C-alpha positions in Angstrom: -7.3 187.6 -66.2 -8.6 191.2 -66.1 -9.4 193.3 -63.1 -12.6 195.3 -62.8 -12.6 199.1 -63.0 -15.7 201.2 -62.6 -15.9 204.8 -63.9 -18.6 206.7 -62.1 -19.8 210.0 -63.7 -22.9 212.2 -64.0 -22.8 213.1 -67.7 -21.4 216.6 -67.3 -18.8 217.9 -69.8 -16.0 217.2 -67.4 -17.3 213.7 -66.9 -17.7 213.0 -70.6 -14.1 214.2 -71.4 -12.8 212.1 -68.5 -14.8 209.0 -69.6 -13.2 209.2 -73.1 -9.7 209.5 -71.6 -10.2 206.6 -69.2 -11.6 204.4 -71.9 -8.6 205.1 -74.1 -6.0 204.9 -71.3 -6.8 201.6 -69.6 -5.4 198.5 -71.3 -8.4 196.2 -72.0 -6.2 193.1 -71.5 -5.8 194.2 -67.9 -9.0 196.0 -67.0 -12.7 195.4 -67.7 -14.0 198.9 -67.5 -17.7 199.6 -66.7 -19.1 203.1 -67.2 -21.8 204.1 -64.7 -23.8 207.3 -65.3 -25.1 208.0 -61.8 -27.5 210.6 -63.1 -29.5 207.9 -64.8 -28.5 205.0 -62.5 -29.3 206.5 -59.2 -29.8 203.1 -57.6 -26.0 202.7 -57.8 -25.1 205.9 -55.9 -24.8 203.8 -52.6 -22.5 201.4 -54.4 -20.3 204.3 -55.5 -20.2 205.7 -51.9 -19.3 202.3 -50.5 -16.4 202.2 -52.9 -15.1 205.6 -51.6 -16.4 207.9 -54.3 -17.0 211.4 -52.9 -17.4 213.3 -56.2 -17.6 212.5 -59.9 -16.0 211.8 -62.2 -14.2 209.0 -60.3 -12.5 205.8 -61.2 -12.6 202.8 -58.8 -10.0 200.2 -59.5 -8.1 197.7 -57.4 -10.2 198.7 -54.4 -9.3 202.4 -54.5 -11.3 205.4 -55.7 -9.4 207.9 -57.8 -11.1 211.3 -58.1 -10.3 212.8 -61.5 -11.8 216.3 -61.2 -14.7 217.9 -59.3 -17.8 217.7 -61.5 -20.4 217.1 -58.8 -20.4 215.9 -55.2 -21.9 212.5 -54.5 -24.6 214.1 -52.3 -25.9 216.1 -55.3 -26.6 212.8 -57.2 -29.0 211.3 -54.5 
């Protein structure tokens, strides 16, 4: 059984590099990874905030938000 992991980003160069690293680093037999571009999917910003995302890029897995770098604050994506 796999766990869900969601990678939230805004499409910036930092986000794109992090997205590629996350995609390669997580074991697909353990994690089902969903990539969410908050710049184009603004309807999901509230979901990201509720999961604890304060800036992107961020990875949410096992109920915890992990902030990878500071590309953009979540407020800038609203």
